[in-house]
Backbone as ProteinMPNN parsed JSONL, in Angstrom:
{"seq_chain_A": "MRTDTAPRAERSEVEPVRIWRGALSLPDCRAVVEAMARSAAVAGPVLRRSRDMVDARVRSCSEHPAAADGVLPVVAAMRAVAGRAVEGTGWPRLALDGPKLCSYSARDFFRAHRDRSADPLDPAEVRRRRLSLVCLLNGTAPHDGLPSFDGGTLVVYVPRPDGSVAPRNVPLEAGSIVTFRSDLLHEVRPVRAGVRYSAVGWLHDLDDSEDEDRR", "coords_chain_A": {"N_chain_A": [[-11.872, 2.025, -6.784], [-9.985, 2.6, -4.454], [-8.091, 5.414, -2.563], [-7.206, 5.906, -0.274], [-5.561, 5.528, 2.859], [-5.93, 3.614, 4.909], [-6.052, -0.141, 6.184], [-7.878, -2.93, 5.616], [-8.916, -5.159, 7.017], [-9.82, -9.374, 6.963], [-9.796, -10.028, 4.672], [-9.568, -12.166, 1.877], [-8.474, -11.641, -0.542], [-6.652, -9.214, -2.349], [-7.216, -5.445, -2.863], [-8.542, -4.8, -6.102], [-7.361, -2.09, -7.767], [-5.24, 0.084, -5.93], [-4.854, 2.902, -4.725], [-1.705, 4.74, -3.028], [-1.314, 7.091, -1.041], [1.475, 9.272, -1.268], [2.876, 8.15, 0.101], [5.96, 8.137, -0.535], [8.027, 10.685, 0.387], [7.986, 13.139, -1.215], [11.054, 15.621, -0.866], [12.672, 12.4, -1.481], [11.812, 11.751, -4.099], [13.029, 13.574, -5.762], [15.334, 13.373, -5.375], [15.868, 10.9, -5.765], [14.16, 10.542, -8.737], [16.141, 12.751, -9.564], [18.716, 10.82, -9.735], [18.214, 9.803, -10.937], [18.436, 10.981, -13.472], [20.508, 11.086, -14.075], [21.671, 9.31, -14.558], [23.35, 6.454, -16.742], [21.566, 4.455, -18.706], [19.315, 1.583, -20.509], [17.635, 0.62, -22.701], [13.898, -0.348, -22.375], [13.597, -3.669, -21.859], [11.298, -6.519, -22.933], [10.055, -9.12, -21.278], [9.89, -12.591, -22.462], [9.834, -15.87, -22.713], [11.435, -16.467, -20.452], [13.533, -14.572, -21.273], [15.498, -11.799, -21.83], [13.872, -8.976, -23.883], [14.386, -6.242, -26.115], [11.941, -4.598, -27.264], [10.612, -2.076, -29.365], [7.827, -2.35, -30.825], [6.091, -3.449, -28.651], [6.764, -1.507, -26.431], [8.436, 1.152, -25.107], [10.9, 2.477, -23.426], [13.15, 3.694, -20.84], [16.001, 2.143, -19.093], [17.283, 2.289, -16.019], [19.348, 0.699, -14.082], [22.007, 2.033, -13.359], [21.307, 3.427, -11.604], [19.825, 2.916, -8.739], [21.755, 2.499, -6.275], [20.078, 4.537, -4.674], [17.317, 3.731, -3.502], [16.92, 2.486, -1.465], [14.967, 4.111, 0.565], [12.237, 3.97, -1.468], [12.008, 1.578, -1.438], [11.498, 0.879, 1.168], [9.435, 2.841, 1.7], [7.871, 1.367, -0.647], [7.435, -1.42, 0.41], [5.961, -1.37, 2.821], [3.749, -0.109, 2.497], [3.539, -2.558, 0.829], [3.35, -4.483, 3.202], [0.724, -3.106, 4.297], [-1.043, -3.926, 2.12], [-1.572, -6.314, 1.668], [-2.234, -7.405, 3.808], [-4.704, -9.883, 6.671], [-4.58, -10.854, 4.073], [-4.059, -13.37, 4.191], [-2.612, -14.699, 2.582], [0.586, -16.177, 1.305], [3.782, -16.402, 2.544], [5.587, -13.7, 0.894], [8.045, -12.042, -0.951], [9.327, -9.405, -2.288], [10.216, -8.303, -5.282], [12.022, -6.532, -6.996], [13.111, -2.384, -6.246], [12.498, -1.801, -9.803], [13.917, 1.035, -12.633], [12.328, 3.428, -14.337], [11.926, 4.728, -16.41], [10.086, 7.231, -18.672], [9.509, 9.134, -22.091], [9.617, 11.681, -24.466], [6.404, 10.109, -26.58], [6.939, 7.355, -25.881], [5.665, 4.499, -24.712], [4.403, 1.327, -22.96], [2.506, -0.888, -24.196], [-0.634, -2.781, -23.171], [-0.711, -5.527, -20.809], [0.304, -8.376, -19.185], [1.643, -8.538, -15.262], [1.984, -10.617, -14.149], [2.952, -14.633, -15.188], [2.575, -16.793, -17.116], [4.348, -18.805, -18.811], [5.613, -21.834, -19.158], [8.006, -21.444, -18.912], [9.374, -18.91, -17.806], [10.714, -17.51, -15.532], [10.42, -18.5, -12.273], [9.689, -16.335, -9.765], [8.523, -15.189, -11.699], [6.157, -16.216, -12.522], [4.899, -16.627, -10.372], [4.019, -14.144, -9.542], [1.761, -12.169, -7.116], [1.477, -9.321, -6.872], [1.822, -5.806, -8.025], [3.489, -2.752, -7.855], [3.859, 0.581, -8.306], [5.531, 3.171, -8.078], [5.322, 6.49, -8.515], [7.314, 8.825, -9.455], [7.366, 11.563, -10.55], [4.882, 13.737, -11.243], [2.021, 14.963, -13.383], [1.706, 17.755, -13.363], [3.953, 20.474, -12.454], [6.07, 20.543, -9.266], [7.475, 21.102, -5.794], [9.656, 21.273, -6.945], [10.524, 18.968, -8.545], [10.108, 17.979, -12.032], [7.309, 18.037, -14.553], [5.061, 15.525, -16.602], [3.305, 15.292, -19.875], [0.372, 13.684, -20.39], [1.149, 10.004, -20.314], [-0.419, 8.387, -18.687], [-1.497, 5.583, -16.659], [-2.717, 2.903, -16.882], [-6.08, 0.766, -15.547], [-6.637, -2.361, -16.526], [-9.905, -3.518, -14.95], [-11.693, -6.091, -14.05], [-15.484, -7.022, -14.935], [-18.285, -8.07, -13.408], [-19.418, -9.091, -15.176], [-17.856, -10.06, -16.543], [-16.937, -9.379, -18.697], [-14.337, -6.116, -19.147], [-13.419, -3.05, -17.094], [-11.217, 0.339, -17.947], [-9.397, 1.56, -16.18], [-8.272, 5.053, -15.549], [-5.775, 5.568, -13.508], [-4.725, 8.465, -11.715], [-1.972, 10.767, -11.624], [0.153, 11.087, -9.421], [3.173, 13.121, -7.881], [5.729, 10.784, -5.202], [2.907, 9.011, -5.035], [1.767, 5.276, -4.194], [0.965, 2.721, -6.307], [-0.964, 0.017, -6.614], [-1.69, -3.098, -7.852], [-3.25, -6.478, -8.245], [-1.26, -9.095, -10.029], [-1.681, -10.019, -11.946], [-3.497, -9.198, -13.859], [-4.644, -6.826, -16.406], [-2.341, -4.198, -17.779], [-1.665, -0.749, -19.26], [0.675, 1.72, -20.14], [-0.081, 4.549, -21.097], [0.885, 7.058, -24.189], [3.286, 9.032, -23.355], [3.318, 12.685, -24.141], [4.82, 14.958, -23.729], [8.152, 16.042, -22.056], [9.612, 13.88, -19.478], [8.999, 11.255, -17.903], [8.518, 10.002, -14.199], [9.235, 6.177, -13.169], [9.213, 3.909, -10.001], [9.324, 0.34, -10.055], [7.833, -2.9, -9.087], [7.495, -5.479, -7.37], [5.564, -7.708, -5.437], [5.767, -11.618, -4.436], [5.25, -15.704, -4.406], [7.023, -17.328, -2.625], [9.05, -19.344, -1.974], [10.54, -22.632, -0.189], [12.617, -23.052, -0.784], [13.706, -20.85, -2.109], [13.298, -19.184, 0.684], [15.368, -19.964, 1.921], [17.633, -20.165, -0.276], [17.347, -17.099, 0.466], [18.675, -16.479, 3.252]], "CA_chain_A": [[-10.581, 2.732, -6.961], [-9.13, 3.666, -3.028], [-7.083, 6.232, -2.454], [-7.242, 6.054, 0.936], [-4.454, 4.472, 3.358], [-6.98, 2.434, 5.693], [-6.097, -1.297, 5.493], [-9.22, -3.616, 5.554], [-8.401, -6.408, 7.431], [-9.937, -10.41, 6.912], [-9.901, -9.959, 3.597], [-9.212, -13.101, 0.952], [-8.377, -11.092, -2.252], [-6.42, -7.855, -2.083], [-8.402, -5.304, -4.385], [-8.521, -4.588, -7.719], [-6.084, -1.759, -8.044], [-5.502, 0.512, -4.668], [-3.48, 4.177, -4.825], [-1.64, 5.029, -1.32], [-0.912, 8.662, -1.546], [1.854, 10.329, 0.382], [3.749, 6.795, 0.472], [7.689, 8.813, -0.225], [7.881, 11.945, 0.269], [8.852, 14.346, -2.653], [12.66, 15.078, -1.605], [13.419, 11.484, -2.157], [11.411, 11.756, -4.736], [12.81, 14.385, -6.154], [16.172, 12.374, -5.067], [15.625, 9.746, -7.586], [14.385, 11.694, -10.469], [18.238, 14.223, -10.238], [19.696, 10.069, -9.613], [18.357, 8.09, -12.912], [18.64, 11.664, -14.463], [22.277, 11.486, -14.118], [22.431, 7.725, -14.918], [22.779, 5.668, -17.683], [19.781, 4.664, -19.473], [19.016, 1.144, -20.843], [16.244, 0.224, -23.494], [13.543, -1.084, -21.593], [13.203, -4.467, -22.06], [10.158, -7.485, -22.484], [10.273, -10.847, -21.183], [10.065, -14.096, -23.854], [10.17, -17.552, -22.597], [13.174, -16.189, -19.993], [14.937, -14.535, -22.057], [15.049, -10.453, -21.743], [14.518, -8.41, -25.089], [14.53, -5.156, -26.052], [10.671, -4.906, -28.734], [9.876, -1.088, -29.435], [6.827, -2.158, -30.803], [5.527, -3.752, -26.988], [7.521, -1.168, -25.25], [8.961, 1.885, -24.988], [10.989, 3.136, -22.451], [14.267, 3.472, -21.073], [15.736, 1.552, -17.161], [18.496, 3.182, -15.031], [20.055, 0.034, -13.334], [22.849, 2.755, -12.182], [20.391, 4.483, -9.847], [19.923, 1.848, -8.121], [22.356, 1.981, -5.409], [19.699, 5.434, -3.922], [16.307, 3.461, -3.63], [16.748, 2.668, 0.059], [13.17, 4.666, -0.095], [10.901, 3.788, -2.379], [12.086, 0.186, -0.861], [10.351, 1.316, 2.443], [8.121, 2.545, 1.187], [6.78, -0.604, -1.162], [7.636, -3.2, 1.674], [5.473, -0.739, 3.976], [3.025, -0.416, 1.784], [2.45, -3.994, 0.787], [2.52, -5.119, 3.881], [-0.968, -3.456, 4.615], [-1.583, -3.778, 0.707], [-1.707, -7.228, 1.851], [-3.319, -7.176, 5.518], [-6.062, -10.048, 5.903], [-5.238, -12.221, 2.706], [-3.819, -15.431, 4.511], [-0.817, -15.481, 1.541], [1.808, -17.983, 1.797], [5.492, -15.422, 2.511], [5.942, -13.409, -0.542], [8.965, -11.464, -1.692], [10.096, -7.606, -2.944], [11.133, -8.196, -6.091], [13.085, -5.36, -7.693], [12.261, -1.973, -7.587], [13.162, -1.538, -11.212], [13.377, 2.475, -11.981], [12.24, 3.408, -15.783], [11.707, 6.724, -17.388], [9.135, 7.54, -20.411], [10.285, 10.094, -22.828], [7.861, 11.996, -25.961], [6.021, 8.742, -27.581], [7.521, 6.647, -24.585], [4.766, 3.565, -23.927], [4.209, 0.359, -22.611], [1.853, -2.096, -24.245], [-0.763, -3.126, -22.669], [0.092, -6.677, -20.315], [-0.034, -8.543, -17.429], [3.192, -8.789, -14.962], [2.005, -11.905, -13.59], [3.523, -14.852, -16.751], [1.982, -18.37, -17.36], [4.624, -19.326, -19.501], [6.482, -22.749, -17.827], [10.073, -21.439, -19.552], [9.77, -17.446, -17.2], [11.108, -17.581, -13.659], [8.735, -18.151, -11.327], [9.355, -15.688, -8.884], [7.038, -13.904, -12.562], [5.168, -16.927, -12.818], [4.464, -16.258, -9.141], [3.791, -12.723, -8.495], [0.613, -11.391, -6.784], [0.752, -8.332, -6.372], [2.763, -5.55, -8.278], [3.689, -1.661, -7.641], [4.824, 1.241, -9.362], [6.174, 4.462, -6.685], [4.9, 7.56, -9.053], [8.581, 9.464, -8.822], [6.841, 12.728, -10.48], [3.277, 13.473, -11.365], [1.856, 15.786, -15.197], [2.383, 18.543, -12.586], [5.574, 20.648, -11.268], [5.394, 20.208, -8.434], [8.583, 20.858, -4.874], [11.689, 20.821, -8.391], [9.883, 17.724, -9.58], [9.612, 17.453, -13.187], [6.144, 17.339, -14.42], [5.15, 15.665, -18.197], [2.106, 15.731, -20.074], [0.109, 11.817, -20.915], [1.676, 8.098, -19.903], [-1.219, 7.377, -17.957], [-1.172, 4.421, -16.603], [-4.484, 2.723, -17.133], [-5.274, -0.321, -15.45], [-8.301, -2.974, -16.992], [-9.769, -4.032, -13.471], [-12.894, -7.095, -14.207], [-16.944, -7.007, -13.869], [-19.07, -8.737, -12.533], [-20.481, -10.141, -15.914], [-16.882, -10.465, -17.645], [-16.135, -8.114, -19.446], [-13.663, -5.278, -18.512], [-13.625, -1.833, -17.739], [-10.536, 1.036, -18.708], [-9.763, 2.643, -15.032], [-6.452, 6.141, -15.395], [-4.666, 6.091, -12.17], [-4.156, 9.628, -11.101], [-0.327, 10.972, -11.264], [0.86, 11.979, -8.854], [4.322, 11.725, -7.703], [5.032, 9.482, -4.402], [1.687, 8.065, -4.48], [2.199, 3.78, -4.368], [-0.418, 1.923, -7.0], [-0.554, -2.27, -6.172], [-2.488, -4.29, -8.104], [-2.959, -7.092, -9.224], [0.004, -8.602, -11.11], [-2.838, -10.513, -13.038], [-4.866, -7.226, -14.205], [-3.792, -6.889, -17.949], [-2.606, -2.938, -17.665], [-0.439, -0.42, -19.708], [1.037, 3.306, -19.848], [-0.128, 5.686, -22.299], [2.29, 7.162, -24.991], [3.02, 10.235, -23.29], [2.966, 14.543, -24.793], [6.058, 15.657, -23.371], [8.146, 15.235, -20.585], [9.563, 13.065, -18.935], [7.514, 10.449, -16.557], [9.648, 8.801, -13.788], [8.879, 5.59, -12.062], [10.107, 2.907, -9.846], [8.605, -0.893, -9.981], [8.349, -4.017, -8.049], [6.638, -7.357, -7.515], [5.591, -8.689, -4.503], [5.848, -13.274, -5.472], [5.231, -16.253, -3.306], [8.467, -17.452, -1.37], [8.472, -20.735, -1.112], [11.148, -22.85, 0.259], [14.707, -22.594, -1.511], [14.352, -19.455, -1.658], [13.926, -18.738, 1.807], [16.287, -20.591, 2.518], [18.967, -18.886, -0.33], [17.573, -15.864, 1.381], [18.601, -16.669, 4.828]], "C_chain_A": [[-10.154, 2.842, -5.193], [-7.915, 4.113, -3.96], [-6.932, 6.627, -1.173], [-5.738, 5.086, 1.588], [-4.876, 3.531, 4.246], [-6.789, 1.246, 5.602], [-7.521, -1.917, 6.38], [-8.75, -5.476, 6.154], [-10.109, -7.709, 7.159], [-10.229, -9.867, 5.426], [-8.795, -11.623, 2.571], [-7.921, -13.055, 0.03], [-7.666, -9.906, -1.953], [-7.755, -7.409, -3.409], [-8.452, -4.907, -5.834], [-7.128, -3.448, -8.51], [-6.755, -0.482, -6.627], [-4.621, 2.13, -4.814], [-3.179, 4.975, -3.305], [-0.902, 6.497, -1.489], [0.278, 9.214, -0.578], [2.877, 9.331, 0.737], [4.924, 7.484, 0.725], [6.932, 9.901, -0.132], [8.773, 12.558, -1.252], [10.851, 14.93, -2.318], [13.1, 13.916, -1.83], [12.403, 10.958, -3.351], [12.09, 11.888, -5.836], [15.123, 13.766, -6.387], [16.356, 11.603, -5.975], [16.038, 10.298, -8.571], [15.372, 11.868, -10.957], [19.484, 12.146, -10.469], [19.837, 9.815, -11.019], [18.36, 9.705, -13.774], [20.465, 12.39, -15.383], [22.286, 10.345, -14.825], [22.56, 7.439, -15.683], [21.742, 5.285, -18.143], [20.088, 3.076, -20.259], [18.0, 1.544, -21.806], [15.545, -0.645, -22.351], [13.171, -2.688, -22.325], [12.523, -5.396, -22.108], [10.652, -8.371, -22.155], [10.254, -12.167, -21.9], [10.365, -15.257, -23.512], [11.706, -17.466, -21.663], [14.126, -15.598, -20.357], [14.357, -12.708, -21.981], [15.411, -9.705, -23.203], [13.835, -7.227, -25.462], [12.959, -5.182, -27.782], [10.069, -3.746, -28.434], [8.75, -1.248, -29.991], [5.73, -3.033, -29.382], [5.604, -2.251, -25.975], [8.26, -0.386, -25.381], [9.725, 2.621, -24.719], [12.927, 3.091, -22.317], [14.135, 3.144, -18.999], [17.136, 2.355, -16.728], [18.933, 2.528, -14.144], [20.899, 0.731, -12.437], [22.56, 3.848, -11.412], [20.191, 4.158, -8.944], [19.963, 1.861, -6.892], [21.149, 3.704, -4.297], [17.878, 4.761, -4.335], [16.309, 3.384, -2.68], [15.394, 3.301, 0.553], [12.226, 4.346, -0.461], [11.252, 2.076, -2.081], [11.723, -0.337, 0.217], [9.694, 1.622, 2.241], [7.281, 1.277, -0.055], [6.92, -1.434, 0.0], [6.201, -2.315, 2.748], [3.995, -0.524, 2.997], [1.961, -1.829, 1.208], [2.489, -4.676, 1.834], [1.005, -4.952, 4.455], [-1.146, -3.218, 3.757], [-2.755, -5.25, 0.951], [-2.026, -8.04, 3.439], [-4.655, -8.216, 5.261], [-5.807, -10.791, 5.577], [-5.108, -13.364, 3.059], [-3.662, -15.714, 3.228], [0.16, -15.693, 2.106], [2.431, -16.017, 2.419], [5.489, -15.192, 0.836], [7.42, -12.257, -0.368], [8.594, -10.805, -2.233], [10.873, -8.355, -4.22], [11.859, -6.604, -7.236], [13.022, -4.081, -6.516], [13.12, -1.374, -9.592], [13.202, 0.218, -11.196], [13.717, 2.854, -14.002], [11.472, 5.281, -15.892], [11.032, 6.766, -18.313], [9.569, 9.069, -21.108], [9.118, 10.237, -23.586], [8.145, 10.5, -26.435], [6.561, 7.413, -26.675], [5.542, 5.387, -24.363], [5.171, 2.621, -23.771], [2.933, 0.299, -23.105], [0.856, -2.943, -23.401], [-0.574, -4.822, -22.203], [-0.46, -6.811, -19.291], [1.195, -8.934, -16.848], [3.182, -10.013, -14.458], [2.631, -13.16, -15.011], [3.032, -16.062, -16.169], [2.795, -18.854, -18.091], [5.929, -20.248, -18.751], [8.13, -21.67, -17.938], [10.236, -20.246, -18.778], [10.261, -18.356, -16.062], [10.197, -17.83, -13.239], [8.396, -17.889, -10.282], [8.751, -14.368, -10.414], [6.431, -14.861, -12.717], [3.98, -16.89, -11.311], [3.393, -14.896, -8.816], [2.344, -12.597, -8.519], [0.693, -9.989, -6.89], [1.865, -6.712, -6.768], [2.237, -3.694, -7.825], [4.646, -0.631, -7.819], [4.02, 2.175, -8.413], [5.99, 5.218, -8.039], [5.897, 8.432, -8.6], [7.699, 11.582, -9.487], [4.911, 12.978, -11.033], [3.031, 14.931, -12.819], [1.709, 17.749, -14.127], [3.254, 19.372, -11.572], [5.008, 20.804, -10.031], [6.968, 20.56, -6.72], [9.565, 20.412, -5.324], [11.097, 20.19, -9.064], [9.831, 18.622, -10.662], [8.241, 17.926, -13.84], [6.582, 16.569, -15.944], [3.878, 15.838, -17.776], [1.777, 13.784, -20.595], [0.68, 10.73, -19.835], [0.743, 8.141, -18.54], [-0.965, 5.901, -17.692], [-2.773, 3.513, -16.12], [-4.682, 0.822, -16.424], [-6.783, -1.8, -15.859], [-9.111, -4.564, -16.108], [-11.679, -5.144, -14.121], [-14.698, -6.99, -14.109], [-16.523, -7.76, -14.238], [-19.918, -10.009, -13.49], [-19.475, -10.384, -16.887], [-16.184, -9.872, -18.411], [-15.473, -7.146, -18.616], [-13.189, -3.292, -18.32], [-11.708, -1.183, -17.104], [-10.11, 1.694, -16.829], [-7.84, 3.291, -14.678], [-6.774, 5.695, -13.629], [-4.162, 7.367, -11.993], [-2.405, 9.128, -11.392], [0.027, 11.531, -10.428], [2.662, 11.341, -8.258], [4.288, 11.515, -5.674], [3.838, 9.479, -4.098], [2.382, 6.908, -4.679], [0.697, 3.033, -5.307], [0.203, 0.472, -6.999], [-2.856, -2.238, -7.128], [-2.072, -5.333, -8.783], [-2.283, -7.954, -10.558], [-1.048, -9.851, -12.595], [-3.594, -9.813, -14.242], [-3.857, -6.733, -15.206], [-3.887, -4.919, -17.148], [-0.96, -2.41, -18.932], [-0.49, 0.858, -19.706], [0.912, 3.642, -21.808], [0.735, 6.417, -22.984], [2.726, 8.195, -23.21], [4.333, 10.941, -24.229], [4.352, 14.606, -24.701], [6.31, 16.113, -21.93], [9.015, 14.562, -20.385], [9.02, 12.277, -17.712], [8.732, 9.334, -16.097], [9.305, 7.472, -12.3], [9.338, 5.158, -11.653], [8.698, 1.738, -10.1], [8.646, -2.052, -9.591], [6.987, -5.754, -8.305], [6.312, -8.101, -6.594], [5.588, -10.4, -5.001], [5.316, -14.045, -3.955], [6.129, -16.732, -3.287], [8.736, -18.675, -1.261], [10.107, -21.731, -0.73], [12.138, -22.726, 0.868], [15.202, -21.461, -1.558], [14.122, -18.507, -0.797], [14.877, -19.071, 2.307], [18.026, -19.558, 1.326], [18.85, -17.347, -0.081], [18.554, -15.387, 2.474], [20.071, -16.698, 4.338]], "O_chain_A": [[-10.099, 4.07, -5.134], [-7.271, 3.801, -4.962], [-6.501, 7.76, -0.961], [-5.083, 4.246, 0.971], [-4.154, 2.544, 4.386], [-7.459, 0.937, 4.617], [-8.017, -1.495, 7.425], [-8.404, -6.528, 5.617], [-11.245, -7.234, 7.15], [-11.205, -9.119, 5.357], [-7.604, -11.894, 2.725], [-6.945, -13.782, -0.154], [-8.221, -9.379, -0.989], [-8.522, -7.993, -4.175], [-7.319, -5.331, -6.063], [-6.297, -3.747, -9.367], [-7.918, -0.194, -6.344], [-3.435, 1.975, -5.106], [-3.999, 5.589, -2.622], [0.103, 6.681, -2.175], [0.11, 9.529, 0.6], [3.708, 9.6, 1.605], [5.237, 7.634, 1.906], [5.752, 10.13, -0.394], [9.787, 12.34, -1.916], [11.744, 14.755, -3.147], [14.133, 13.989, -2.496], [12.247, 9.744, -3.481], [12.115, 11.067, -6.753], [15.852, 13.869, -7.374], [17.068, 11.779, -6.963], [17.099, 10.553, -9.141], [15.785, 11.557, -12.074], [20.561, 12.087, -11.062], [20.737, 9.678, -11.847], [18.262, 9.509, -14.986], [21.036, 13.129, -16.185], [22.988, 10.358, -15.837], [21.742, 8.09, -16.332], [20.779, 6.007, -17.887], [21.21, 3.107, -20.764], [17.519, 2.677, -21.778], [16.142, -1.404, -21.588], [12.456, -2.722, -23.327], [12.755, -5.889, -21.005], [11.76, -8.653, -22.61], [11.167, -12.824, -21.401], [11.319, -15.76, -24.105], [12.746, -18.069, -21.927], [15.302, -15.792, -20.049], [13.176, -12.369, -22.051], [16.531, -9.667, -23.713], [12.65, -7.149, -25.137], [13.098, -5.65, -28.912], [9.184, -3.742, -27.579], [8.139, -0.19, -29.847], [4.507, -2.997, -29.519], [4.815, -1.944, -25.081], [9.256, -0.882, -25.907], [9.739, 3.641, -25.408], [13.745, 2.702, -23.151], [13.315, 3.422, -18.124], [17.822, 2.979, -17.537], [19.137, 3.173, -13.115], [20.911, 0.521, -11.224], [23.167, 4.753, -10.839], [20.292, 4.948, -8.005], [19.025, 1.526, -6.169], [21.57, 3.886, -3.154], [17.261, 5.232, -5.291], [15.594, 4.287, -2.247], [14.723, 2.413, 1.08], [11.212, 4.412, 0.233], [10.509, 1.326, -2.713], [11.583, -1.538, 0.45], [8.726, 0.888, 2.441], [6.256, 0.601, 0.026], [5.998, -2.219, 0.223], [5.528, -3.105, 3.411], [3.181, -1.385, 3.33], [0.764, -2.103, 1.134], [1.739, -5.652, 1.799], [0.254, -5.83, 4.88], [-1.583, -2.068, 3.748], [-3.949, -5.386, 0.684], [-1.932, -9.218, 3.784], [-5.484, -8.023, 4.371], [-6.236, -11.828, 6.084], [-5.709, -14.33, 2.59], [-4.248, -16.625, 2.644], [0.536, -15.43, 3.248], [1.819, -14.963, 2.594], [5.426, -15.994, -0.095], [7.504, -11.734, 0.743], [7.568, -11.039, -2.874], [11.973, -8.894, -4.101], [11.683, -6.175, -8.377], [12.834, -4.655, -5.443], [14.054, -0.73, -10.07], [12.754, 0.84, -10.233], [14.721, 2.67, -14.69], [10.882, 6.301, -15.536], [11.545, 6.057, -19.179], [9.93, 10.005, -20.395], [8.089, 9.562, -23.614], [9.184, 9.869, -26.625], [6.378, 6.344, -27.258], [4.506, 5.827, -23.865], [6.304, 2.444, -24.219], [2.115, 1.138, -22.726], [1.392, -3.897, -22.837], [-0.285, -5.55, -23.153], [-1.232, -6.136, -18.61], [1.96, -9.594, -17.551], [4.255, -10.588, -14.274], [2.799, -12.518, -16.048], [3.056, -16.331, -14.968], [2.217, -19.858, -18.507], [6.857, -19.797, -18.08], [8.989, -21.387, -17.102], [11.45, -20.043, -18.766], [10.171, -19.565, -15.85], [9.096, -17.488, -13.671], [7.487, -18.404, -9.631], [8.611, -13.152, -10.279], [5.55, -14.436, -13.465], [2.762, -17.057, -11.25], [2.39, -14.773, -8.113], [1.671, -12.805, -9.529], [-0.42, -9.481, -7.031], [2.675, -6.422, -5.887], [1.084, -3.354, -7.562], [5.857, -0.72, -7.616], [2.845, 2.214, -8.048], [6.546, 4.593, -8.941], [5.709, 8.94, -7.495], [7.632, 12.553, -8.734], [4.016, 12.133, -11.033], [3.943, 15.723, -13.055], [1.635, 18.788, -14.783], [3.353, 19.182, -10.36], [3.85, 21.1, -9.733], [7.678, 19.578, -6.941], [10.325, 19.582, -4.824], [10.94, 20.536, -10.235], [9.582, 19.817, -10.5], [8.027, 18.762, -12.963], [7.679, 16.685, -16.49], [3.317, 16.15, -16.726], [2.59, 12.943, -20.979], [0.535, 10.824, -18.617], [1.244, 7.928, -17.436], [-0.314, 5.165, -18.434], [-3.567, 3.658, -15.191], [-3.891, -0.1, -16.627], [-7.805, -1.843, -15.174], [-9.061, -5.778, -16.309], [-12.642, -4.505, -14.546], [-15.118, -6.865, -12.959], [-15.546, -8.219, -14.829], [-20.545, -11.027, -13.196], [-19.814, -10.835, -17.982], [-14.987, -9.906, -18.695], [-15.806, -7.116, -17.432], [-12.779, -2.533, -19.199], [-11.035, -1.783, -16.266], [-10.997, 2.453, -16.438], [-6.848, 2.789, -14.149], [-7.778, 5.599, -12.923], [-2.94, 7.415, -12.139], [-1.812, 8.049, -11.409], [0.298, 12.717, -10.615], [3.197, 10.235, -8.178], [3.363, 11.869, -4.943], [3.495, 9.885, -2.988], [3.483, 7.007, -5.22], [-0.424, 2.932, -4.809], [1.309, -0.004, -7.253], [-4.022, -1.848, -7.076], [-1.125, -5.441, -9.562], [-2.555, -7.717, -11.735], [-0.856, -10.17, -13.768], [-4.099, -10.16, -15.31], [-2.697, -6.362, -15.026], [-4.767, -4.421, -16.446], [0.055, -3.007, -19.289], [-1.54, 1.383, -19.334], [1.366, 3.31, -22.903], [1.735, 6.553, -22.278], [2.331, 7.804, -22.112], [5.389, 10.535, -24.713], [5.036, 14.28, -25.671], [5.538, 16.417, -21.021], [9.604, 14.45, -21.46], [8.666, 12.815, -16.662], [9.423, 8.5, -16.682], [9.189, 7.653, -11.088], [10.477, 5.231, -12.114], [7.516, 2.041, -10.266], [9.786, -2.495, -9.732], [6.243, -6.465, -8.98], [6.67, -9.274, -6.698], [5.354, -10.465, -6.208], [5.067, -13.509, -2.875], [6.483, -16.7, -4.465], [8.595, -19.11, -0.118], [11.003, -21.125, -1.317], [12.569, -22.501, 1.999], [16.312, -20.992, -1.308], [14.427, -17.328, -0.978], [15.328, -18.43, 3.256], [18.927, -18.819, 1.722], [19.735, -16.512, -0.27], [19.081, -14.28, 2.586], [20.987, -16.854, 5.144]]}, "name": "protein", "num_of_chains": 1, "seq": "MRTDTAPRAERSEVEPVRIWRGALSLPDCRAVVEAMARSAAVAGPVLRRSRDMVDARVRSCSEHPAAADGVLPVVAAMRAVAGRAVEGTGWPRLALDGPKLCSYSARDFFRAHRDRSADPLDPAEVRRRRLSLVCLLNGTAPHDGLPSFDGGTLVVYVPRPDGSVAPRNVPLEAGSIVTFRSDLLHEVRPVRAGVRYSAVGWLHDLDDSEDEDRR"}
């Protein structure tokens, strides 16, 4: 698991998990967290056969769509990190989907899942996801006026050469962005105390029709 920010050229694939420390400033983290704390929240859904539905057995957390107006620094940080993460891979044109603002209170969790779908009924941008990005807005220690939390570990299951997988716990530091391949199994372990704030986004392949629509 790499934790530096130096890009590597001439790669055909991104590294399974990479941590980009200091991608978002702590004042920007605090501004987004405060906006989320003030905003209305909805139960975080899961996507099944092109439908968003709430299933507390799989995912228990809140999303904050009303706070999305204040995420421009998060978008800029995700775009900067994504550009470096895929440099030299030769991947086709990519688009950023998100970010979504999520909070996990005590006992909230997200069971092991993959962000890239193989269901033909799911939206194309979900089936074509390449890279997942998680921007950590606070951490397990109070810092610079940010609230802290206990638990809520992000675990990514990385394939081994023998076909098994190795669970990797990601350090939870405010301002870091974690990137990992969207086809990897991962989960958020239950939060024990406090509130865990994060923003999530995804890079997906952009086809010609989507490119025309965006223009």
